C-alpha positions as CSV (number, residue, x, y, z in Angstrom):
1,M,40.9,-12.3,-12.3
2,T,38.6,-10.2,-10.8
3,Q,35.6,-12.1,-9.1
4,Q,32.0,-10.6,-11.2
5,R,30.1,-9.5,-8.6
6,K,25.7,-9.8,-8.9
7,A,23.3,-7.9,-7.7
8,V,19.4,-7.8,-7.8
9,A,17.9,-5.1,-8.7
10,L,14.1,-4.4,-8.0
11,I,12.8,-4.3,-11.2
12,S,9.3,-2.3,-11.3
13,G,9.0,-1.1,-14.7
14,G,9.8,1.9,-14.3
15,L,12.0,4.3,-15.8
16,D,14.1,5.0,-12.8
17,S,14.4,0.9,-12.3
18,L,15.6,0.1,-15.8
19,L,18.3,3.2,-15.5
20,A,19.5,1.7,-12.2
21,A,20.3,-1.6,-13.5
22,K,21.9,-0.2,-16.6
23,V,24.2,1.6,-14.4
24,M,25.3,-1.4,-13.0
25,L,25.5,-3.7,-16.1
26,E,27.9,-1.1,-17.3
27,Q,30.1,-1.5,-14.8
28,G,30.4,-5.3,-15.2
29,I,28.3,-5.9,-12.5
30,H,26.1,-9.1,-13.0
31,V,22.4,-8.0,-12.4
32,E,19.3,-9.7,-12.4
33,G,16.1,-8.4,-11.4
34,I,12.9,-9.5,-9.6
35,N,9.5,-8.1,-9.6
36,F,7.0,-8.3,-6.7
37,F,3.5,-8.7,-7.7
38,T,1.3,-7.9,-5.1
39,G,-2.1,-7.7,-6.9
40,F,-2.3,-3.7,-6.6
41,C,-0.1,-3.5,-10.0
42,V,-1.7,-4.9,-13.1
43,E,-0.4,-3.1,-15.9
44,G,-2.5,-2.4,-19.1
45,H,-6.0,-4.7,-17.3
46,T,-8.4,-1.7,-17.9
47,H,-6.8,-1.3,-21.2
48,A,-7.3,-4.7,-22.7
49,I,-11.0,-4.3,-20.8
50,R,-12.7,-0.4,-22.0
51,K,-12.6,-0.6,-26.0
52,K,-12.0,3.1,-26.0
53,D,-8.8,2.0,-24.7
54,K,-7.8,-1.0,-26.8
55,A,-4.7,0.7,-28.7
56,K,-3.1,1.2,-25.7
57,P,-0.5,-0.5,-24.9
58,K,-1.4,-3.5,-22.2
59,R,2.1,-4.6,-21.9
60,N,4.2,-5.7,-18.8
61,N,6.4,-3.0,-17.8
62,A,9.1,-5.2,-15.9
63,L,9.4,-7.6,-18.3
64,W,9.7,-5.2,-21.1
65,S,12.3,-3.1,-19.1
66,A,14.3,-6.6,-18.6
67,E,14.3,-7.4,-22.4
68,Q,15.7,-4.2,-23.2
69,L,18.4,-4.7,-20.1
70,G,19.0,-8.1,-21.3
71,I,18.6,-10.1,-18.3
72,K,17.0,-13.0,-16.2
73,L,13.8,-11.6,-14.5
74,H,12.2,-13.1,-10.9
75,I,8.5,-12.3,-10.8
76,I,7.4,-13.3,-7.5
77,D,3.9,-13.4,-5.6
78,I,3.4,-11.9,-2.4
79,V,-0.6,-11.0,-2.9
80,E,-1.0,-12.7,0.5
81,E,2.1,-11.6,2.6
82,Y,1.5,-7.8,1.4
83,K,-1.7,-7.8,3.4
84,D,0.0,-7.4,6.2
85,V,2.0,-4.7,5.0
86,L,-1.3,-3.3,3.6
87,L,-3.3,-3.5,6.5
88,N,-1.0,-2.9,9.5
89,P,1.9,-0.5,8.1
90,K,4.3,0.7,10.8
91,H,4.7,3.7,9.4
92,G,1.3,4.6,8.0
93,Y,-0.4,5.7,4.9
94,G,0.5,8.4,2.2
95,A,-1.8,10.5,1.1
96,N,-4.1,7.8,0.1
97,M,-4.0,3.7,0.8
98,N,-0.5,3.6,-0.2
99,P,1.8,2.4,2.4
100,C,4.8,3.1,0.2
101,L,7.7,3.3,2.8
102,D,6.4,-0.1,4.4
103,C,6.1,-1.2,0.7
104,K,9.6,-0.5,0.2
105,I,11.3,-1.8,3.4
106,F,9.3,-5.4,2.6
107,M,10.2,-5.4,-0.7
108,V,14.0,-4.9,0.0
109,Q,13.8,-7.3,2.4
110,K,12.2,-9.7,0.4
111,A,15.0,-9.3,-2.4
112,L,17.6,-9.4,0.6
113,E,16.1,-12.9,1.4
114,W,16.7,-14.2,-2.4
115,A,20.1,-12.4,-2.7
116,E,21.5,-14.5,0.0
117,K,19.7,-17.5,-0.9
118,K,20.9,-17.2,-4.4
119,G,24.4,-15.7,-3.7
120,F,24.3,-12.6,-4.7
121,D,26.4,-9.9,-3.2
122,F,24.1,-6.4,-3.2
123,I,20.7,-5.1,-4.2
124,I,20.0,-2.2,-6.2
125,T,17.3,0.2,-7.1
126,G,16.2,2.8,-9.0
127,E,14.7,5.1,-6.1
128,V,16.2,9.1,-6.0
129,I,16.0,11.3,-3.2
130,G,12.9,13.8,-3.1
131,Q,11.2,12.2,-5.4
132,R,8.5,10.2,-3.5
133,P,7.2,12.5,-0.5
134,M,6.6,9.1,1.7
135,S,9.4,6.8,1.0
136,Q,12.5,8.6,-1.0
137,R,13.6,11.3,1.3
138,K,16.9,11.7,2.7
139,D,15.4,11.2,6.2
140,T,13.4,7.4,5.6
141,M,16.6,6.3,2.7
142,P,18.4,5.0,5.7
143,V,15.0,3.5,7.3
144,V,14.2,1.6,4.3
145,A,18.2,0.1,4.4
146,R,18.2,-0.5,8.2
147,E,14.7,-2.0,8.5
148,S,14.9,-4.0,5.8
149,G,18.5,-5.6,6.7
150,A,20.2,-4.6,3.6
151,Q,22.3,-2.0,5.2
152,E,25.1,-1.0,3.2
153,R,24.4,-3.8,0.7
154,L,21.6,-1.4,-0.7
155,L,22.7,1.1,-3.2
156,R,20.9,3.2,-5.0
157,P,22.8,4.0,-8.8
158,L,20.8,7.2,-9.6
159,C,21.4,9.1,-6.2
160,A,24.3,7.4,-4.4
161,K,26.5,10.4,-4.7
162,N,24.4,12.3,-2.2
163,L,24.2,9.4,0.1
164,S,27.3,7.5,2.2
165,P,29.0,5.3,0.2
166,T,27.7,1.7,0.8
167,L,29.7,-1.6,0.5
168,P,30.1,-2.1,-3.0
169,E,31.3,1.5,-3.3
170,R,34.4,1.4,-0.2
171,E,34.8,-2.4,-1.6
172,G,35.3,-1.1,-5.2
173,W,32.7,-3.8,-6.6
174,V,31.9,-0.8,-8.2
175,S,32.8,3.1,-9.3
176,R,31.3,5.8,-7.2
177,D,32.4,8.0,-10.1
178,S,30.3,6.6,-12.5
179,L,27.2,6.7,-10.1
180,Y,24.5,9.7,-10.2
181,G,23.7,12.2,-7.9
182,F,20.1,12.8,-9.2
183,S,17.8,14.3,-6.5
184,G,14.1,15.8,-6.5
185,R,10.7,15.5,-9.0
186,N,12.3,16.5,-12.5
187,R,13.0,13.6,-14.5
188,K,15.0,15.5,-17.2
189,P,18.2,14.3,-16.1
190,Q,16.9,10.3,-16.1
191,M,15.6,11.4,-19.7
192,A,18.9,12.2,-20.8
193,L,20.2,9.6,-19.6
194,A,17.9,7.0,-21.5
195,A,18.8,8.8,-24.2
196,E,22.5,8.4,-23.4
197,F,22.2,4.7,-23.5
198,G,19.6,4.2,-26.2
199,F,16.4,3.9,-24.7
200,E,13.6,5.6,-26.8
201,E,11.0,3.9,-25.1
202,Y,10.1,3.6,-21.4
203,A,7.5,4.0,-19.2
204,S,5.8,6.8,-18.2
205,P,8.9,8.4,-16.6
206,A,6.6,10.0,-13.7
207,G,4.3,7.4,-13.6
208,G,3.5,4.1,-11.1
209,C,1.3,1.3,-12.0
210,C,-0.2,0.8,-7.7
211,F,-3.5,1.7,-7.4
212,L,-3.3,2.3,-3.8
213,T,-1.7,5.8,-4.8
214,D,-4.8,6.5,-6.8
215,E,-7.3,8.6,-4.8
216,A,-10.4,6.9,-6.1
217,Y,-9.6,3.5,-6.0
218,S,-8.5,4.1,-2.4
219,R,-11.9,5.2,-1.5
220,K,-13.5,2.3,-2.8
221,L,-11.4,0.0,-1.3
222,V,-11.7,1.6,2.1
223,D,-15.9,1.7,1.1
224,L,-15.7,-2.2,0.5
225,W,-14.1,-2.8,3.9
226,Q,-16.4,-0.3,6.1
227,G,-19.6,-2.2,3.6
228,R,-18.4,-5.5,4.5
229,G,-17.3,-4.8,8.0
230,N,-13.6,-6.5,8.1
231,R,-10.5,-5.4,6.0
232,E,-9.9,-9.1,4.1
233,Y,-9.9,-8.6,0.2
234,E,-9.2,-11.1,-2.6
235,M,-7.8,-10.7,-6.3
236,D,-11.2,-10.6,-7.8
237,D,-11.9,-7.7,-5.1
238,I,-8.9,-5.7,-6.3
239,M,-9.7,-6.3,-10.2
240,L,-13.5,-5.2,-9.6
241,L,-12.5,-2.0,-7.7
242,K,-10.9,-1.0,-11.0
243,V,-13.8,-1.8,-13.2
244,G,-17.5,0.4,-13.7
245,R,-19.3,3.0,-11.8
246,H,-19.6,1.8,-7.8
247,I,-22.5,3.2,-6.2
248,R,-23.5,2.2,-2.5
249,P,-27.5,3.2,-2.1
250,A,-27.2,1.9,1.5
251,P,-24.2,0.4,4.1
252,H,-25.5,-3.1,3.9
253,F,-25.2,-3.3,-0.4
254,K,-23.7,-1.5,-3.3
255,L,-23.8,-2.0,-7.3
256,I,-20.7,-2.4,-9.4
257,V,-22.6,-0.9,-13.2
258,S,-20.6,-1.0,-16.3
259,R,-19.8,1.8,-18.6
260,E,-19.3,0.2,-21.7
261,E,-19.1,-3.1,-24.1
262,G,-16.0,-4.2,-22.9
263,E,-16.7,-3.5,-19.4
264,N,-19.8,-5.8,-20.0
265,N,-18.0,-8.6,-21.1
266,F,-15.7,-8.4,-18.3
267,L,-18.4,-8.2,-15.6
268,M,-20.5,-11.0,-17.0
269,G,-17.5,-13.5,-16.0
270,Y,-18.5,-12.6,-12.3
271,K,-22.5,-13.7,-12.8
272,K,-22.0,-16.7,-10.7
273,Q,-20.4,-15.2,-7.8
274,F,-23.0,-12.3,-7.5
275,I,-26.3,-11.1,-7.9
276,H,-26.7,-9.4,-10.9
277,M,-29.1,-8.0,-13.5
278,Y,-29.4,-6.1,-16.8
279,T,-31.9,-4.5,-19.0
280,T,-34.0,-6.5,-21.9
281,S,-36.1,-4.1,-23.4
282,H,-33.1,-1.7,-23.6
283,P,-29.2,-1.8,-24.4
284,G,-28.2,-1.1,-20.6
285,P,-25.1,-1.9,-18.5
286,M,-24.4,-4.9,-16.8
287,V,-24.8,-4.8,-12.9
288,L,-23.2,-6.6,-10.1
289,V,-24.8,-6.4,-6.8
290,D,-22.6,-7.2,-3.7
291,G,-23.9,-7.6,0.0
292,E,-26.5,-8.8,1.1
293,P,-29.9,-6.9,-0.4
294,A,-33.5,-7.3,0.1
295,E,-36.1,-7.3,-2.4
296,S,-37.0,-3.8,-2.3
297,D,-32.8,-3.0,-2.5
298,L,-33.3,-5.4,-5.6
299,L,-36.0,-3.2,-7.0
300,L,-34.1,0.1,-6.3
301,A,-30.9,-1.4,-7.8
302,A,-33.0,-2.0,-11.0
303,R,-33.8,1.4,-11.3
304,I,-30.7,2.5,-11.2
305,A,-29.9,0.2,-14.2
306,A,-32.6,1.5,-16.3
307,R,-31.0,4.7,-15.6
308,Y,-28.1,4.2,-17.1
309,S,-30.0,2.2,-20.0
310,K,-30.8,3.2,-23.5
311,G,-34.4,3.3,-21.8
312,K,-33.6,5.9,-19.5
313,M,-36.2,8.6,-20.5
314,A,-39.1,5.8,-21.0
315,E,-42.1,4.8,-18.6
316,R,-40.9,1.3,-17.8
317,V,-37.7,-0.8,-18.2
318,T,-37.6,-4.3,-17.7
319,V,-34.8,-5.6,-16.0
320,E,-33.9,-9.3,-15.3
321,I,-32.3,-10.4,-12.5
322,H,-30.3,-13.4,-11.3
323,K,-29.6,-14.7,-8.3
324,P,-26.5,-17.4,-7.7
325,G,-28.6,-21.4,-7.7
326,E,-32.2,-19.5,-8.6
327,E,-34.1,-18.9,-11.8
328,P,-33.6,-15.3,-13.3
329,Y,-37.0,-13.3,-13.1
330,S,-38.0,-10.2,-14.7
331,V,-39.4,-6.5,-13.1
332,E,-40.8,-3.7,-15.1
333,V,-39.5,-0.5,-13.5
334,E,-39.5,3.2,-13.7
335,P,-35.8,4.3,-14.6
336,L,-34.8,6.4,-11.5
337,G,-34.1,10.2,-12.5
338,P,-31.5,12.0,-12.2
339,T,-32.7,13.9,-9.3
340,E,-33.1,10.8,-7.3
341,L,-29.7,9.7,-7.6
342,K,-27.8,10.7,-4.9
343,D,-24.7,11.8,-4.9
344,K,-23.9,10.7,-2.0
345,W,-24.3,7.1,-3.2
346,M,-21.7,7.2,-5.5
347,I,-18.5,5.8,-4.5
């Protein structure tokens, strides 16, 4: 009997990786998925926090994709290892703080290590030539294969016909005729293939969950590093950058101001780690203070909190200030006026 070959598929949760794995399953390949958790792709968390988004799906799309395919999914935490990729990308960043090419090389390298340890024959990804401006170009795809060490054991089923035959194709493990030649950013061919396979529901074809591709998030991340004087970060930092308004009145401190009740509740979970404050005379936001503020800075922060409260038109608003390990105290402040809240403070 012919030996059944085994492939590990990088499953992001998007449509392309779903289809790439399905194409291999259709050829009789044993496929298992692998998903690397960097900390910068936490799907559905803002939907879960904000009340206005409560109707939106809160699923992990990688797990959901594996379920649709009927394959095993291995989720591997690489948060600490990924820091070097983010902080020191050999190939630089994309439009924002996204080290896409280095990220892809790193993930394929990790998948190769896993495949060799588990006795798998090759690696598959959902990459399509021309779909991503940094990591999915015809000139960068060989870079990924070469620098990851995967070489010809890396197969991209959706665009394979636009590339040189790989080892699985030459050895007859898979049929090149049954692979595809997709290219460009148009997702209609993938959507048609999904319909052919019977997939009626899937993540947004042009989507992506990486926070680092988001301009606003990247700006907040850079500001965090500048404010702290180093480029260290933890999971709490990653999550907090996605929540609330971020306001930096001075280089040595910033505020995270909740925008609604769901964010209020979420930020309450950090009250033991940060100086925090909230209005007591009027309904208002939860405010975390990050940095090393002086008392005068806290009075300014209280005025900003009052500005975002229901008492923004009142003459005075009472704000309760909490410092970790100390007794809380209250101050009465005049809410900051609209012309006093500087645009340059908004991150």
